[in-house]
C-alpha positions as CSV (number, residue, x, y, z in Angstrom):
1,X,71.3,195.2,190.3
2,X,69.3,196.2,187.2
3,X,71.8,198.9,186.4
4,X,74.6,196.3,186.6
5,X,72.7,193.9,184.4
6,X,72.2,196.6,181.8
7,X,75.9,197.7,181.7
8,X,78.1,195.1,183.7
9,X,81.4,196.7,182.3
10,X,80.8,200.0,184.1
11,X,83.3,200.5,186.9
12,X,80.7,202.5,188.8
13,X,78.1,199.7,188.5
14,X,80.6,197.1,189.6
15,X,81.5,199.2,192.6
16,X,77.9,199.6,193.6
17,X,77.4,195.9,193.4
18,X,80.5,195.0,195.3
19,X,79.6,197.5,198.1
20,X,76.1,196.2,198.2
21,X,77.4,192.6,198.5
22,X,79.9,193.6,201.1
23,X,77.4,195.4,203.3
24,X,75.0,192.5,203.0
25,X,77.7,190.0,204.0
26,X,78.7,192.1,207.0
27,X,75.0,192.5,208.1
28,X,74.0,188.9,207.4
29,X,77.3,187.5,208.8
30,X,77.0,189.7,211.9
31,X,73.5,188.5,212.6
32,X,74.4,184.8,212.0
33,X,77.3,185.1,214.4
34,X,75.2,186.9,217.0
35,X,72.4,184.3,216.8
36,X,74.6,181.2,216.8
37,X,77.6,182.3,218.9
38,X,76.2,184.3,221.8
39,X,79.0,183.2,224.0
40,X,81.6,185.1,222.0
41,X,79.3,187.9,220.7
42,X,76.6,188.6,223.3
43,X,75.3,191.7,221.4
44,X,74.7,192.6,217.8
45,X,77.1,195.4,217.9
46,X,80.1,193.2,218.8
47,X,79.1,190.7,216.1
48,X,78.8,193.4,213.4
49,X,82.2,194.8,214.6
50,X,83.7,191.4,214.2
51,X,82.4,190.9,210.6
52,X,83.3,194.6,209.7
53,X,86.9,194.2,210.8
54,X,87.1,190.9,209.1
55,X,85.8,192.0,205.7
56,X,88.2,195.0,205.7
57,X,91.0,192.5,206.5
58,X,92.0,194.5,209.6
59,X,91.2,191.7,212.0
60,X,92.7,193.0,215.2
61,X,92.5,189.6,216.8
62,X,90.6,190.9,219.8
63,X,87.3,189.3,218.6
64,X,87.9,185.7,217.6
65,X,85.0,183.2,217.3
66,X,85.4,179.9,219.0
67,X,82.5,178.0,217.3
68,X,82.5,176.4,213.9
69,X,79.7,178.7,212.7
70,X,81.8,181.7,213.7
71,X,84.8,180.4,211.8
72,X,82.6,179.7,208.7
73,X,81.2,183.2,208.8
74,X,84.7,184.6,209.3
75,X,86.1,182.7,206.3
76,X,83.2,183.7,204.1
77,X,83.6,187.4,205.1
78,X,87.4,187.2,204.6
79,X,86.9,185.8,201.0
80,X,84.4,188.6,200.2
81,X,86.8,191.2,201.6
82,X,89.7,190.0,199.5
83,X,87.4,189.8,196.4
84,X,86.3,193.3,197.0
85,X,89.8,194.7,197.2
86,X,90.8,192.7,194.1
87,X,87.8,193.8,192.1
88,X,88.2,197.5,193.1
89,X,91.9,197.4,192.2
90,X,91.2,195.8,188.9
91,X,88.5,198.3,188.1
92,X,90.6,201.3,188.9
93,X,93.5,199.9,186.9
94,X,91.2,199.3,183.9
95,X,90.1,203.0,184.0
96,X,93.8,204.1,183.9
97,X,94.6,201.6,181.0
98,X,91.5,202.7,179.0
99,X,92.5,206.4,179.5
100,X,96.0,205.7,178.3
101,X,94.7,203.7,175.3
102,X,92.3,206.6,174.5
103,X,95.2,209.1,174.5
104,X,97.3,206.8,172.3
105,X,94.4,206.4,169.8
106,X,93.9,210.2,169.6
107,X,97.5,210.8,168.9
108,X,97.7,208.0,166.4
109,X,94.5,209.2,164.6
110,X,95.9,212.8,164.5
111,X,99.1,211.5,163.0
112,X,97.3,209.4,160.4
113,X,95.1,212.4,159.5
114,X,98.1,214.6,159.0
115,X,99.7,212.0,156.8
116,X,96.6,211.6,154.7
117,X,96.4,215.4,154.3
118,X,100.0,215.6,153.3
119,X,99.5,212.8,150.7
120,X,96.5,214.6,149.3
121,X,98.4,217.9,149.0
122,X,101.3,216.1,147.2
123,X,98.9,214.3,144.9
124,X,97.2,217.6,144.0
125,X,100.7,219.0,143.2
126,X,101.5,216.1,141.0
127,X,98.2,216.4,139.2
128,X,98.7,220.1,138.6
129,X,102.2,219.5,137.2
130,X,100.8,216.8,134.9
131,X,98.1,219.2,133.7
132,X,100.8,221.9,133.1
133,X,102.9,219.4,131.2
134,X,100.0,218.3,129.0
135,X,99.0,221.9,128.4
136,X,102.5,222.8,127.4
137,X,102.8,219.9,125.1
138,X,99.5,220.7,123.5
139,X,100.2,224.4,122.9
140,X,103.7,223.6,121.6
141,X,102.4,221.5,118.7
142,X,99.3,223.6,118.1
143,X,97.3,220.3,117.8
144,X,95.1,219.6,120.7
145,X,95.4,215.8,120.0
146,X,99.2,215.9,119.7
147,X,99.6,214.9,123.3
148,X,97.7,211.7,122.6
149,X,100.0,210.8,119.7
150,X,103.6,211.1,120.9
151,X,105.1,209.3,117.9
152,X,103.7,212.0,115.5
153,X,105.0,214.8,117.7
154,X,108.5,213.2,117.6
155,X,108.5,213.1,113.8
156,X,107.9,216.9,113.4
């Protein structure tokens, strides 16, 4: 439980907690049915078998309680069993969704990185061409400041 409190989003931790709760419900429910419904469940083994097959939603129908306490325990165990299946299914699905999102992010990040690299290369090319043009203009006029004064260069 401490591990679950520290990281409740972990699938592994959620699974451990659900297994612990399920085993506890089977044991406690089996003991309660055995203690309060000795007519239907004369030994602890048959009571545990009843709660185990109920929590797994198998429910063969060969062990059916006839008392209210047996029905209450059965209903509680059924709800926990369905919750266990739902939570495990959701946890497994979330793992697959997260893996797909991670793959998508990696692909997108690689594409963005390639695009940025391409833009930097093109910008470097543009800057090099501008420098070449400035150098050409400066050497043509022989005046290093001629590139800064285009109207004077046009009059010559």
